[in-house]
C-alpha positions as CSV (number, residue, x, y, z in Angstrom):
1,M,-36.2,-10.0,-9.3
2,N,-36.8,-7.2,-6.8
3,S,-36.8,-3.5,-7.4
4,K,-33.2,-3.1,-6.1
5,E,-31.8,-5.5,-8.6
6,V,-33.7,-3.8,-11.4
7,V,-32.3,-0.4,-10.5
8,I,-28.8,-1.8,-10.4
9,G,-29.2,-3.5,-13.7
10,V,-30.7,-0.4,-15.4
11,S,-28.0,1.9,-13.9
12,T,-25.2,-0.4,-15.1
13,A,-26.7,-0.6,-18.6
14,L,-27.0,3.2,-18.8
15,L,-23.4,3.6,-17.7
16,L,-22.2,1.2,-20.4
17,V,-24.3,3.0,-23.1
18,V,-22.8,6.4,-22.0
19,L,-19.3,5.1,-22.0
20,V,-19.7,3.5,-25.5
21,A,-21.2,6.7,-26.8
22,V,-18.4,8.8,-25.4
23,V,-15.7,6.5,-27.0
24,L,-17.5,6.4,-30.4
25,L,-18.0,10.2,-30.5
26,G,-14.3,10.8,-29.8
27,G,-14.8,12.2,-26.3
28,T,-11.8,10.4,-25.0
29,A,-9.5,11.6,-27.8
30,H,-6.6,13.7,-26.4
31,T,-3.3,14.6,-27.9
32,P,-0.8,15.3,-25.2
33,S,1.5,18.3,-25.5
34,S,5.0,17.7,-26.6
35,E,6.2,20.4,-24.1
36,I,7.3,19.4,-20.6
37,R,5.5,21.4,-17.9
38,P,7.7,23.6,-15.8
39,L,7.0,21.6,-12.6
40,A,7.8,18.3,-14.3
41,K,10.9,19.9,-15.7
42,F,12.0,21.0,-12.3
43,Y,11.7,17.4,-10.9
44,L,13.5,15.8,-13.9
45,E,16.4,18.3,-13.8
46,N,16.9,18.2,-10.0
47,C,16.1,14.8,-8.5
48,L,19.5,13.4,-9.5
49,N,21.5,16.4,-10.5
50,V,25.1,15.7,-9.3
51,F,26.4,19.0,-10.7
52,D,24.0,21.2,-8.8
53,R,22.8,19.5,-5.5
54,T,20.8,22.4,-4.3
55,W,17.4,20.6,-4.8
56,W,18.5,17.1,-5.4
57,T,17.1,14.0,-3.7
58,A,19.9,11.6,-4.8
59,S,17.4,9.4,-6.6
60,P,16.9,8.7,-10.3
61,E,13.2,7.8,-9.5
62,A,11.4,11.1,-9.9
63,V,8.1,9.8,-8.7
64,T,9.5,8.5,-5.4
65,S,11.4,11.8,-5.0
66,M,8.1,13.7,-5.4
67,L,6.2,11.5,-3.0
68,W,8.7,11.4,-0.1
69,D,10.8,14.5,-0.6
70,Y,9.3,17.4,-2.6
71,R,5.8,16.8,-1.3
72,G,6.6,14.4,1.6
73,I,4.4,15.9,4.2
74,D,1.4,15.4,1.9
75,T,2.3,11.7,1.5
76,Y,2.6,11.4,5.3
77,Y,-1.0,12.7,5.7
78,E,-2.2,10.3,3.0
79,T,-0.6,7.4,4.9
80,S,-2.3,8.7,8.1
81,V,-5.7,8.7,6.4
82,F,-5.2,5.2,5.3
83,F,-4.2,4.1,8.8
84,L,-7.3,5.8,10.2
85,A,-9.4,3.9,7.6
86,I,-7.9,0.6,8.8
87,I,-8.7,1.5,12.4
88,G,-12.2,2.3,11.4
89,A,-12.6,-1.0,9.7
90,V,-11.3,-2.9,12.7
91,A,-13.7,-1.1,15.0
92,L,-16.7,-1.9,12.7
93,F,-15.8,-5.6,12.6
94,R,-14.8,-5.8,16.3
95,V,-18.2,-7.1,17.6
96,V,-18.4,-9.9,15.1
97,E,-14.8,-10.9,15.6
98,V,-15.2,-11.1,19.4
99,K,-18.4,-13.1,19.2
100,L,-17.0,-15.5,16.7
101,K,-14.1,-16.3,19.0
102,A,-16.3,-16.6,22.0
103,E,-18.5,-19.2,20.3
104,E,-15.5,-21.3,19.1
105,N,-17.2,-22.3,15.9
106,E,-15.8,-25.7,14.9
107,R,-16.8,-25.5,11.2
108,R,-13.9,-25.7,8.8
109,E,-13.7,-24.4,5.3
110,S,-12.2,-26.7,2.7
111,G,-11.1,-24.1,0.2
112,L,-10.7,-24.7,-3.6
113,S,-9.4,-27.6,-5.6
114,I,-6.0,-29.3,-5.2
115,I,-4.8,-27.7,-8.5
116,V,-5.6,-24.2,-7.2
117,K,-3.9,-24.9,-3.8
118,S,-0.8,-26.3,-5.5
119,S,-0.5,-23.3,-7.8
120,T,-1.0,-20.9,-4.9
121,R,1.8,-22.6,-3.0
122,I,4.2,-21.9,-5.9
123,I,2.9,-18.4,-6.6
124,F,2.8,-17.2,-3.0
125,P,6.6,-17.0,-2.3
126,L,7.1,-15.4,-5.7
127,I,4.7,-12.7,-4.7
128,L,6.7,-12.1,-1.6
129,V,10.0,-11.8,-3.5
130,V,8.5,-9.4,-6.1
131,S,7.0,-7.2,-3.5
132,A,10.2,-7.0,-1.5
133,S,12.1,-6.2,-4.7
134,V,9.7,-3.4,-5.6
135,A,10.1,-2.0,-2.1
136,F,13.9,-2.2,-1.8
137,H,14.5,-0.8,-5.2
138,G,11.7,1.8,-5.3
139,H,14.1,4.7,-4.9
140,L,16.1,3.5,-7.9
141,T,13.6,2.0,-10.3
142,P,9.8,2.4,-10.7
143,G,8.0,1.1,-7.7
144,G,7.9,2.2,-4.0
145,G,6.4,1.3,-0.7
146,F,2.7,1.6,-1.5
147,Q,3.0,-0.4,-4.7
148,A,5.1,-3.1,-3.0
149,G,2.7,-3.3,0.0
150,S,-0.2,-3.7,-2.5
151,I,1.6,-6.5,-4.2
152,L,2.4,-8.1,-0.9
153,A,-1.2,-8.1,0.2
154,V,-2.1,-10.1,-2.9
155,G,-0.3,-13.2,-1.4
156,P,-2.6,-13.6,1.7
157,L,-5.6,-12.8,-0.5
158,L,-4.8,-15.7,-2.7
159,L,-4.3,-17.9,0.3
160,I,-7.8,-16.9,1.6
161,A,-9.3,-17.7,-1.8
162,A,-7.5,-21.0,-2.3
163,F,-7.4,-22.4,1.3
164,S,-9.8,-20.2,3.4
165,R,-9.5,-17.6,6.1
166,R,-9.3,-20.1,8.8
167,Y,-6.2,-21.7,7.2
168,L,-4.3,-18.4,7.5
169,E,-5.3,-17.9,11.1
170,E,-4.9,-21.4,12.4
171,H,-2.2,-23.0,10.3
172,L,-0.1,-20.0,9.3
173,R,-0.8,-17.9,12.4
174,F,-1.7,-14.9,10.3
175,S,-3.9,-13.2,12.9
176,R,-5.5,-9.8,12.9
177,D,-3.5,-8.7,15.9
178,K,-0.2,-9.6,14.2
179,F,-1.0,-7.5,11.2
180,L,-2.1,-4.6,13.4
181,V,1.3,-4.7,15.1
182,L,3.1,-4.9,11.7
183,R,1.1,-2.0,10.5
184,S,2.0,0.0,13.6
185,V,5.7,-0.9,13.2
186,G,5.6,0.5,9.6
187,L,4.0,3.8,10.8
188,I,6.4,4.2,13.7
189,L,9.4,3.8,11.3
190,I,7.9,6.5,9.1
191,V,7.6,8.8,12.0
192,L,11.2,8.1,13.1
193,V,12.6,8.8,9.7
194,I,10.6,12.0,9.6
195,A,11.7,13.2,13.0
196,L,15.3,12.1,13.2
197,P,16.6,15.1,11.2
198,L,15.4,17.3,14.0
199,A,18.0,15.6,16.2
200,A,20.7,17.0,13.9
201,G,19.4,20.5,14.1
202,A,17.6,20.3,10.7
203,V,13.9,20.2,9.8
204,L,11.3,17.4,9.5
205,M,11.7,15.0,6.5
206,L,15.0,16.5,5.4
207,N,16.5,14.1,2.9
208,Q,19.7,15.8,1.6
209,P,21.5,18.9,3.0
210,K,20.5,22.2,1.6
211,P,22.6,25.4,1.4
212,W,20.5,27.0,4.2
213,L,20.1,23.7,6.1
214,P,23.4,21.8,6.0
215,A,22.6,19.5,8.9
216,Y,21.3,16.0,8.1
217,I,21.8,12.4,9.2
218,F,20.9,10.3,6.1
219,P,23.8,10.1,3.7
220,V,23.3,9.2,0.0
221,A,24.6,5.7,0.6
222,F,25.6,3.3,3.3
223,D,28.3,1.6,1.2
224,P,27.7,-0.5,-0.8
225,V,23.9,0.2,-0.5
226,W,22.6,3.3,-2.3
227,T,19.7,4.6,-0.2
228,S,19.0,8.0,-1.6
229,G,19.0,9.5,1.9
230,T,15.6,8.9,3.5
231,L,13.8,7.4,0.4
232,F,14.9,3.8,0.9
233,F,13.7,3.8,4.6
234,F,10.4,5.5,3.7
235,N,9.7,2.9,1.1
236,V,10.5,-0.1,3.4
237,A,8.3,1.4,6.2
238,E,5.5,2.1,3.8
239,F,5.8,-1.4,2.4
240,L,5.2,-2.9,5.9
241,A,2.4,-0.5,6.7
242,V,0.4,-0.9,3.4
243,G,1.0,-4.6,3.1
244,A,-0.2,-5.3,6.6
245,G,-3.1,-2.8,6.3
246,F,-4.5,-4.4,3.2
247,T,-4.0,-7.9,4.5
248,L,-5.9,-6.9,7.7
249,L,-8.8,-5.7,5.6
250,F,-8.9,-8.9,3.5
251,L,-9.0,-11.0,6.7
252,L,-12.0,-8.9,8.0
253,L,-13.8,-8.9,4.7
254,S,-13.4,-12.6,4.2
255,I,-15.6,-13.5,7.2
256,P,-18.5,-15.4,5.6
257,E,-21.7,-13.5,5.3
258,E,-23.8,-16.2,7.0
259,E,-21.6,-16.0,10.0
260,F,-22.2,-12.2,10.2
261,K,-25.9,-12.8,10.0
262,R,-25.8,-15.6,12.6
263,V,-23.7,-13.7,15.1
264,L,-25.7,-10.4,14.7
265,G,-29.0,-12.2,14.6
266,I,-30.1,-10.9,11.3
């Protein structure tokens, strides 16, 4: 056992001891207040207030209303940061990816047992259905684009674990470039939904008309589908962007360590 492993082991043990001590001494005990904070009260009273639509978002889902309407610009910046992180990861892995393709390595990975593979074949389409449901109903029920995208990415991750990374790339054609394109499509859709209100003489990210800004182009519903203005479109776009982004990272991180060392000469 080297010194690095000793340090990691001791640090982990100390962290566990501290956590146990905090729990036993009541350091995590907290009684929440029964009073609703003014900011939360504002969101709850206004997000689906059909009697006074001054501040409403036409959505019963207060969290989605906060993320893509009341503080929508902040959410846009968060999405941009995530996109830049994906680009950074692709850039770091680029050298290894290019060399692996150039060498045309013929080694194939067999994956896990037939039981795991059969179970994954059943679970994978269910994951896709659940993720799509969370995205398409995120403006009406708990969920949303980021949550749905995270669920979606679990599907390819299971395929990588059960079958191997090469199975995704060679048999299912789940390539890095395709997920980069899908990620970009999601971001372009977000930008379009943000900017389209400007074409109607309104402001960026306007969801519902306001007394001082009556112009808008996203109605509450496109009968018979209730969209809550922009919220439905933001969720779908974020669903594509996050799902593709996480899947892209999983593909890069699943490159075997020995191939890294071989290609880089370590």
